[in-house]
C-alpha positions as CSV (number, residue, x, y, z in Angstrom):
1,X,-16.9,-43.6,-16.0
2,X,-15.9,-40.3,-17.6
3,X,-17.9,-38.2,-20.1
4,X,-16.0,-37.3,-23.2
5,X,-16.4,-33.7,-24.4
6,X,-16.8,-33.2,-28.1
7,X,-14.0,-31.6,-30.1
8,X,-14.7,-28.1,-31.3
9,X,-14.9,-28.1,-35.0
10,X,-15.8,-25.6,-37.7
11,X,-19.4,-25.9,-38.7
12,X,-19.5,-23.5,-41.6
13,X,-17.3,-21.6,-44.0
14,X,-14.1,-22.5,-45.8
15,X,-10.8,-22.5,-43.8
16,X,-8.5,-19.6,-44.5
17,X,-5.7,-21.8,-45.5
18,X,-7.9,-23.4,-48.2
19,X,-8.8,-20.0,-49.6
20,X,-5.1,-18.9,-49.8
21,X,-4.0,-22.2,-51.4
22,X,-6.8,-22.0,-54.0
23,X,-5.8,-18.4,-54.8
24,X,-2.1,-19.3,-55.1
25,X,-2.9,-22.1,-57.5
26,X,-5.2,-19.9,-59.6
27,X,-2.4,-17.3,-59.8
28,X,0.2,-19.8,-60.9
29,X,-2.2,-21.2,-63.6
30,X,-3.0,-17.7,-64.9
31,X,0.7,-16.8,-65.2
32,X,1.4,-20.1,-67.0
33,X,-1.5,-19.6,-69.4
34,X,-0.6,-15.9,-70.1
35,X,3.1,-16.8,-70.7
36,X,2.0,-19.3,-73.4
37,X,-0.2,-16.8,-75.1
38,X,2.5,-14.2,-75.8
39,X,5.6,-14.5,-77.9
40,X,6.6,-17.0,-80.4
41,X,6.5,-20.7,-79.5
42,X,8.2,-23.3,-81.7
43,X,5.9,-25.0,-84.2
44,X,7.9,-28.2,-84.1
45,X,8.6,-30.2,-81.1
46,X,12.0,-31.4,-82.1
47,X,15.1,-31.7,-79.9
48,X,17.2,-28.5,-80.3
49,X,14.4,-26.7,-82.1
50,X,14.3,-23.0,-80.9
51,X,11.8,-21.7,-83.5
52,X,9.6,-22.9,-86.2
53,X,8.0,-22.0,-89.5
54,X,5.5,-19.9,-87.6
55,X,8.1,-17.9,-85.8
56,X,8.6,-14.2,-86.7
57,X,12.2,-14.7,-87.7
58,X,11.5,-17.8,-89.9
59,X,12.9,-21.3,-89.3
60,X,16.1,-21.5,-87.3
61,X,19.1,-23.5,-88.2
62,X,18.4,-25.7,-85.1
63,X,15.0,-26.7,-86.6
64,X,16.7,-27.7,-89.9
65,X,19.4,-29.6,-88.0
66,X,16.8,-31.5,-86.0
67,X,14.9,-32.4,-89.1
68,X,18.0,-33.6,-90.9
69,X,19.1,-35.7,-88.0
70,X,15.7,-37.3,-87.3
71,X,15.1,-38.6,-90.8
72,X,15.4,-42.3,-91.7
73,X,17.4,-42.7,-93.9
74,X,19.2,-39.5,-93.0
75,X,19.2,-36.6,-95.6
76,X,23.0,-36.9,-95.8
77,X,22.7,-40.4,-97.3
78,X,21.5,-38.9,-100.6
79,X,22.2,-35.2,-100.4
80,X,25.8,-35.5,-99.3
81,X,27.6,-35.2,-96.0
82,X,27.3,-31.4,-96.0
83,X,23.9,-31.4,-97.8
84,X,25.4,-29.5,-100.8
85,X,24.0,-32.1,-103.2
86,X,25.3,-35.3,-104.6
87,X,24.6,-36.8,-108.0
88,X,20.9,-36.5,-108.9
89,X,20.1,-35.1,-105.4
90,X,20.0,-31.3,-105.2
91,X,21.6,-29.1,-102.6
92,X,19.5,-28.4,-99.5
93,X,21.3,-25.1,-98.9
94,X,19.3,-21.9,-99.4
95,X,15.8,-23.5,-99.5
96,X,14.4,-20.6,-97.4
97,X,14.1,-18.7,-100.7
98,X,12.3,-21.5,-102.5
99,X,13.3,-24.7,-104.3
100,X,16.4,-24.9,-106.4
101,X,15.1,-27.5,-108.8
102,X,12.5,-27.1,-111.6
103,X,10.2,-29.8,-110.6
104,X,9.3,-28.1,-107.3
105,X,8.9,-24.5,-108.5
106,X,5.2,-24.9,-109.3
107,X,4.7,-26.5,-105.8
108,X,6.4,-23.5,-104.3
109,X,4.3,-21.0,-106.3
110,X,1.0,-22.6,-105.1
111,X,2.2,-23.4,-101.5
112,X,4.8,-20.8,-100.6
113,X,4.5,-21.4,-96.8
114,X,4.5,-25.1,-96.6
115,X,5.9,-26.5,-99.9
116,X,8.8,-28.1,-98.1
117,X,6.7,-29.9,-95.6
118,X,4.4,-31.2,-98.4
119,X,7.5,-32.3,-100.4
120,X,9.2,-34.1,-97.6
121,X,6.0,-35.9,-96.4
122,X,5.3,-36.9,-100.0
123,X,1.7,-38.0,-99.3
124,X,-0.4,-34.9,-100.1
125,X,-2.4,-34.6,-103.3
126,X,-0.3,-31.5,-104.2
127,X,2.8,-33.6,-104.7
128,X,1.1,-36.7,-106.2
129,X,2.0,-35.9,-109.8
130,X,5.5,-34.5,-109.2
131,X,8.5,-36.7,-110.2
132,X,10.2,-37.3,-106.9
133,X,13.5,-38.4,-108.6
134,X,14.2,-41.0,-105.9
135,X,13.1,-38.9,-102.9
136,X,11.4,-41.2,-100.4
137,X,8.1,-40.1,-98.8
138,X,8.6,-39.4,-95.1
139,X,4.8,-39.0,-94.4
140,X,4.8,-41.6,-91.7
141,X,7.7,-40.0,-89.7
């Protein structure tokens, strides 16, 4: 019968490879977090959105296109195929400078940064008493 000798093993301390791996993961996490804390990130998570209302250059055309294409019914159903207005429905061009119709000018004056979001959602108390002229509320989308 033979006697088995015990396998040498580490009895204390952390292996060097574990320390290096932990440091590498911490470095990657720090770079990731720092990169998300600087610069402008899009406020809207929409396909094709490259900026948002909080971005320093204002909303991009991509954000507007993504909003128009994601609505049900689509904005073009009422505002026309090029969104320049159709019948009782106003043009959606140039809204960055404020609304083009009278019934929304007070909303713009009291909420200049988010008037359009309030209007499109249609569920906030700020828009409760405004005549929507057939505009559906998109608050659930």
